[in-house]
N, CA, C and O atoms as a Tinker XYZ file with bonds, in Angstrom:
   264  protein
     1  N      0.830000   -1.184000    0.000000    73     2
     2  CA     0.000000    0.000000    0.000000    64     1     3
     3  C      0.875000    1.248000    0.000000    63     2     4     5
     4  O      1.997000    1.240000    0.508000    81     3
     5  N      0.355000    2.291000   -0.565000    73     3     6
     6  CA     1.104000    3.539000   -0.569000    64     5     7
     7  C      1.034000    4.193000    0.810000    63     6     8     9
     8  O      0.236000    3.796000    1.659000    81     7
     9  N      1.870000    5.185000    1.015000    73     7    10
    10  CA     1.888000    5.858000    2.313000    64     9    11
    11  C      0.560000    6.531000    2.628000    63    10    12    13
    12  O      0.152000    6.590000    3.787000    81    11
    13  N     -0.109000    7.032000    1.610000    73    11    14
    14  CA    -1.360000    7.751000    1.831000    64    13    15
    15  C     -2.528000    6.832000    2.140000    63    14    16    17
    16  O     -3.546000    7.297000    2.653000    81    15
    17  N     -2.419000    5.555000    1.849000    73    15    18
    18  CA    -3.556000    4.667000    2.013000    64    17    19
    19  C     -3.306000    3.583000    3.057000    63    18    20    21
    20  O     -4.025000    2.584000    3.086000    81    19
    21  N     -2.305000    3.759000    3.909000    73    19    22
    22  CA    -2.069000    2.770000    4.947000    64    21    23
    23  C     -3.044000    3.001000    6.089000    63    22    24    25
    24  O     -3.415000    4.140000    6.375000    81    23
    25  N     -3.460000    1.923000    6.743000    73    23    26
    26  CA    -4.356000    2.101000    7.892000    64    25    27
    27  C     -3.620000    2.801000    9.030000    63    26    28    29
    28  O     -2.428000    2.578000    9.242000    81    27
    29  N     -4.335000    3.638000    9.750000    73    27    30
    30  CA    -3.747000    4.401000   10.854000    64    29    31
    31  C     -3.972000    3.655000   12.158000    63    30    32    33
    32  O     -5.074000    3.660000   12.706000    81    31
    33  N     -2.943000    3.027000   12.638000    73    31    34
    34  CA    -3.022000    2.388000   13.945000    64    33    35
    35  C     -2.084000    3.134000   14.871000    63    34    36    37
    36  O     -0.890000    3.238000   14.593000    81    35
    37  N     -2.600000    3.645000   15.948000    73    35    38
    38  CA    -1.782000    4.398000   16.877000    64    37    39
    39  C     -1.447000    5.780000   16.366000    63    38    40    41
    40  O     -0.299000    6.214000   16.464000    81    39
    41  N     -2.421000    6.478000   15.824000    73    39    42
    42  CA    -2.197000    7.799000   15.260000    64    41    43
    43  C     -1.729000    8.791000   16.296000    63    42    44    45
    44  O     -0.904000    9.658000   16.007000    81    43
    45  N     -2.260000    8.669000   17.528000    73    43    46
    46  CA    -1.868000    9.598000   18.589000    64    45    47
    47  C     -0.410000    9.378000   18.973000    63    46    48    49
    48  O      0.321000   10.342000   19.201000    81    47
    49  N      0.016000    8.138000   19.046000    73    47    50
    50  CA     1.411000    7.838000   19.385000    64    49    51
    51  C      2.341000    8.326000   18.284000    63    50    52    53
    52  O      3.439000    8.807000   18.565000    81    51
    53  N      1.911000    8.205000   17.041000    73    51    54
    54  CA     2.731000    8.675000   15.928000    64    53    55
    55  C      2.859000   10.196000   15.966000    63    54    56    57
    56  O      3.923000   10.741000   15.671000    81    55
    57  N      1.778000   10.874000   16.329000    73    55    58
    58  CA     1.821000   12.331000   16.431000    64    57    59
    59  C      2.783000   12.757000   17.521000    63    58    60    61
    60  O      3.560000   13.692000   17.331000    81    59
    61  N      2.742000   12.082000   18.661000    73    59    62
    62  CA     3.670000   12.413000   19.746000    64    61    63
    63  C      5.100000   12.134000   19.333000    63    62    64    65
    64  O      6.009000   12.890000   19.679000    81    63
    65  N      5.307000   11.060000   18.597000    73    63    66
    66  CA     6.641000   10.727000   18.128000    64    65    67
    67  C      7.158000   11.800000   17.178000    63    66    68    69
    68  O      8.323000   12.192000   17.252000    81    67
    69  N      6.291000   12.275000   16.288000    73    67    70
    70  CA     6.686000   13.335000   15.357000    64    69    71
    71  C      6.993000   14.628000   16.104000    63    70    72    73
    72  O      7.948000   15.329000   15.769000    81    71
    73  N      6.186000   14.944000   17.114000    73    71    74
    74  CA     6.428000   16.156000   17.894000    64    73    75
    75  C      7.766000   16.073000   18.610000    63    74    76    77
    76  O      8.513000   17.050000   18.651000    81    75
    77  N      8.068000   14.922000   19.167000    73    75    78
    78  CA     9.350000   14.742000   19.854000    64    77    79
    79  C     10.500000   14.858000   18.860000    63    78    80    81
    80  O     11.524000   15.473000   19.156000    81    79
    81  N     10.330000   14.272000   17.695000    73    79    82
    82  CA    11.373000   14.342000   16.670000    64    81    83
    83  C     11.590000   15.783000   16.210000    63    82    84    85
    84  O     12.731000   16.206000   16.023000    81    83
    85  N     10.509000   16.538000   16.025000    73    83    86
    86  CA    10.633000   17.934000   15.607000    64    85    87
    87  C     11.276000   18.786000   16.695000    63    86    88    89
    88  O     12.011000   19.725000   16.389000    81    87
    89  N     11.007000   18.467000   17.975000    73    87    90
    90  CA    11.677000   19.181000   19.067000    64    89    91
    91  C     13.175000   18.940000   19.021000    63    90    92    93
    92  O     13.962000   19.868000   19.208000    81    91
    93  N     13.573000   17.702000   18.775000    73    91    94
    94  CA    14.996000   17.368000   18.682000    64    93    95
    95  C     15.624000   18.085000   17.492000    63    94    96    97
    96  O     16.718000   18.636000   17.607000    81    95
    97  N     14.946000   18.080000   16.363000    73    95    98
    98  CA    15.459000   18.753000   15.167000    64    97    99
    99  C     15.594000   20.247000   15.416000    63    98   100   101
   100  O     16.589000   20.855000   15.023000    81    99
   101  N     14.597000   20.846000   16.069000    73    99   102
   102  CA    14.643000   22.275000   16.372000    64   101   103
   103  C     15.817000   22.578000   17.293000    63   102   104   105
   104  O     16.530000   23.560000   17.085000    81   103
   105  N     16.024000   21.746000   18.304000    73   103   106
   106  CA    17.140000   21.935000   19.238000    64   105   107
   107  C     18.466000   21.827000   18.493000    63   106   108   109
   108  O     19.357000   22.652000   18.694000    81   107
   109  N     18.604000   20.831000   17.646000    73   107   110
   110  CA    19.841000   20.658000   16.876000    64   109   111
   111  C     20.073000   21.827000   15.920000    63   110   112   113
   112  O     21.204000   22.286000   15.765000    81   111
   113  N     19.022000   22.303000   15.289000    73   111   114
   114  CA    19.144000   23.430000   14.370000    64   113   115
   115  C     19.591000   24.682000   15.108000    63   114   116   117
   116  O     20.449000   25.417000   14.618000    81   115
   117  N     19.019000   24.933000   16.281000    73   115   118
   118  CA    19.428000   26.090000   17.061000    64   117   119
   119  C     20.881000   25.973000   17.509000    63   118   120   121
   120  O     21.609000   26.965000   17.544000    81   119
   121  N     21.301000   24.751000   17.851000    73   119   122
   122  CA    22.692000   24.534000   18.251000    64   121   123
   123  C     23.635000   24.807000   17.080000    63   122   124   125
   124  O     24.675000   25.441000   17.257000    81   123
   125  N     23.283000   24.338000   15.902000    73   123   126
   126  CA    24.109000   24.558000   14.714000    64   125   127
   127  C     24.168000   26.046000   14.376000    63   126   128   129
   128  O     25.235000   26.560000   14.042000    81   127
   129  N     23.046000   26.734000   14.457000    73   127   130
   130  CA    23.040000   28.172000   14.176000    64   129   131
   131  C     23.899000   28.932000   15.180000    63   130   132   133
   132  O     24.624000   29.853000   14.802000    81   131
   133  N     23.824000   28.557000   16.452000    73   131   134
   134  CA    24.635000   29.219000   17.474000    64   133   135
   135  C     26.120000   28.966000   17.226000    63   134   136   137
   136  O     26.924000   29.893000   17.324000    81   135
   137  N     26.493000   27.735000   16.908000    73   135   138
   138  CA    27.896000   27.440000   16.629000    64   137   139
   139  C     28.390000   28.183000   15.395000    63   138   140   141
   140  O     29.519000   28.673000   15.377000    81   139
   141  N     27.561000   28.269000   14.372000    73   139   142
   142  CA    27.945000   29.017000   13.173000    64   141   143
   143  C     28.145000   30.497000   13.493000    63   142   144   145
   144  O     29.044000   31.133000   12.945000    81   143
   145  N     27.320000   31.041000   14.369000    73   143   146
   146  CA    27.478000   32.428000   14.774000    64   145   147
   147  C     28.799000   32.615000   15.531000    63   146   148   149
   148  O     29.504000   33.601000   15.318000    81   147
   149  N     29.129000   31.674000   16.407000    73   147   150
   150  CA    30.397000   31.737000   17.130000    64   149   151
   151  C     31.563000   31.660000   16.151000    63   150   152   153
   152  O     32.515000   32.432000   16.265000    81   151
   153  N     31.501000   30.746000   15.199000    73   151   154
   154  CA    32.564000   30.619000   14.203000    64   153   155
   155  C     32.714000   31.905000   13.394000    63   154   156   157
   156  O     33.833000   32.341000   13.121000    81   155
   157  N     31.607000   32.506000   13.016000    73   155   158
   158  CA    31.654000   33.752000   12.256000    64   157   159
   159  C     32.322000   34.852000   13.068000    63   158   160   161
   160  O     33.140000   35.603000   12.537000    81   159
   161  N     31.982000   34.955000   14.347000    73   159   162
   162  CA    32.584000   35.973000   15.201000    64   161   163
   163  C     34.087000   35.736000   15.320000    63   162   164   165
   164  O     34.865000   36.689000   15.269000    81   163
   165  N     34.507000   34.484000   15.477000    73   163   166
   166  CA    35.939000   34.169000   15.583000    64   165   167
   167  C     36.663000   34.532000   14.289000    63   166   168   169
   168  O     37.746000   35.117000   14.327000    81   167
   169  N     36.079000   34.193000   13.158000    73   167   170
   170  CA    36.714000   34.492000   11.869000    64   169   171
   171  C     36.819000   35.996000   11.651000    63   170   172   173
   172  O     37.853000   36.481000   11.192000    81   171
   173  N     35.770000   36.736000   11.969000    73   171   174
   174  CA    35.808000   38.191000   11.811000    64   173   175
   175  C     36.830000   38.793000   12.772000    63   174   176   177
   176  O     37.543000   39.727000   12.405000    81   175
   177  N     36.911000   38.273000   13.991000    73   175   178
   178  CA    37.894000   38.770000   14.952000    64   177   179
   179  C     39.315000   38.494000   14.468000    63   178   180   181
   180  O     40.187000   39.356000   14.581000    81   179
   181  N     39.552000   37.303000   13.932000    73   179   182
   182  CA    40.876000   37.001000   13.387000    64   181   183
   183  C     41.202000   37.895000   12.191000    63   182   184   185
   184  O     42.335000   38.354000   12.051000    81   183
   185  N     40.232000   38.139000   11.346000    73   183   186
   186  CA    40.437000   39.015000   10.199000    64   185   187
   187  C     40.796000   40.425000   10.663000    63   186   188   189
   188  O     41.733000   41.038000   10.152000    81   187
   189  N     40.034000   40.932000   11.645000    73   187   190
   190  CA    40.274000   42.278000   12.149000    64   189   191
   191  C     41.653000   42.361000   12.818000    63   190   192   193
   192  O     42.392000   43.323000   12.612000    81   191
   193  N     41.989000   41.348000   13.617000    73   191   194
   194  CA    43.299000   41.330000   14.280000    64   193   195
   195  C     44.419000   41.277000   13.250000    63   194   196   197
   196  O     45.453000   41.922000   13.424000    81   195
   197  N     44.227000   40.535000   12.207000    73   195   198
   198  CA    45.244000   40.435000   11.168000    64   197   199
   199  C     45.378000   41.753000   10.403000    63   198   200   201
   200  O     46.485000   42.118000   10.005000    81   199
   201  N     44.300000   42.455000   10.196000    73   199   202
   202  CA    44.354000   43.727000    9.476000    64   201   203
   203  C     45.085000   44.791000   10.279000    63   202   204   205
   204  O     45.793000   45.617000    9.704000    81   203
   205  N     44.927000   44.785000   11.597000    73   203   206
   206  CA    45.525000   45.843000   12.408000    64   205   207
   207  C     46.942000   45.520000   12.848000    63   206   208   209
   208  O     47.778000   46.421000   12.927000    81   207
   209  N     47.240000   44.234000   13.141000    73   207   210
   210  CA    48.562000   43.924000   13.697000    64   209   211
   211  C     49.298000   42.812000   12.960000    63   210   212   213
   212  O     50.416000   42.459000   13.336000    81   211
   213  N     48.700000   42.267000   11.939000    73   211   214
   214  CA    49.287000   41.158000   11.172000    64   213   215
   215  C     49.615000   39.955000   12.069000    63   214   216   217
   216  O     50.587000   39.236000   11.839000    81   215
   217  N     48.796000   39.761000   13.075000    73   215   218
   218  CA    48.990000   38.682000   14.044000    64   217   219
   219  C     48.949000   37.309000   13.379000    63   218   220   221
   220  O     49.811000   36.467000   13.629000    81   219
   221  N     47.954000   37.090000   12.539000    73   219   222
   222  CA    47.801000   35.786000   11.883000    64   221   223
   223  C     48.947000   35.544000   10.907000    63   222   224   225
   224  O     49.491000   34.441000   10.845000    81   223
   225  N     49.312000   36.570000   10.148000    73   223   226
   226  CA    50.426000   36.426000    9.197000    64   225   227
   227  C     51.722000   36.077000    9.912000    63   226   228   229
   228  O     52.447000   35.176000    9.490000    81   227
   229  N     52.014000   36.790000   10.996000    73   227   230
   230  CA    53.240000   36.540000   11.732000    64   229   231
   231  C     53.249000   35.166000   12.376000    63   230   232   233
   232  O     54.274000   34.485000   12.361000    81   231
   233  N     52.130000   34.749000   12.938000    73   231   234
   234  CA    52.039000   33.449000   13.599000    64   233   235
   235  C     52.195000   32.320000   12.594000    63   234   236   237
   236  O     52.947000   31.376000   12.832000    81   235
   237  N     51.498000   32.410000   11.487000    73   235   238
   238  CA    51.617000   31.378000   10.470000    64   237   239
   239  C     52.993000   31.398000    9.821000    63   238   240   241
   240  O     53.510000   30.348000    9.438000    81   239
   241  N     53.587000   32.564000    9.693000    73   239   242
   242  CA    54.935000   32.664000    9.158000    64   241   243
   243  C     55.945000   31.949000   10.047000    63   242   244   245
   244  O     56.847000   31.276000    9.547000    81   243
   245  N     55.799000   32.092000   11.353000    73   243   246
   246  CA    56.697000   31.410000   12.287000    64   245   247
   247  C     56.468000   29.893000   12.268000    63   246   248   249
   248  O     57.413000   29.104000   12.306000    81   247
   249  N     55.196000   29.515000   12.209000    73   247   250
   250  CA    54.872000   28.081000   12.220000    64   249   251
   251  C     55.325000   27.388000   10.940000    63   250   252   253
   252  O     55.807000   26.256000   10.976000    81   251
   253  N     55.168000   28.070000    9.816000    73   251   254
   254  CA    55.494000   27.458000    8.523000    64   253   255
   255  C     56.862000   27.871000    8.015000    63   254   256   257
   256  O     57.256000   27.479000    6.917000    81   255
   257  N     57.592000   28.655000    8.794000    73   255   258
   258  CA    58.980000   29.089000    8.472000    64   257   259
   259  C     59.057000   29.877000    7.164000    63   258   260   261
   260  O     59.911000   29.608000    6.320000    81   259
   261  N     58.169000   30.841000    7.004000    73   259   262
   262  CA    58.219000   31.705000    5.817000    64   261   263
   263  C     59.066000   32.906000    6.117000    63   262   264
   264  O     59.244000   33.767000    5.255000    81   263
């Protein structure tokens, strides 16, 4: 049978399961968005620090012996 024509047994339990799954997905999505925001702030801070003091250039130059 196709998905649209299957008999519904335990529809309430399936709804609760979907709600729980969507809560988990929402939590994971918010976590990913927060981490991406943190990464963006770190990258912008490194860019700004490199523009003003060449900190990243000097550090990588020492590490890679340029």
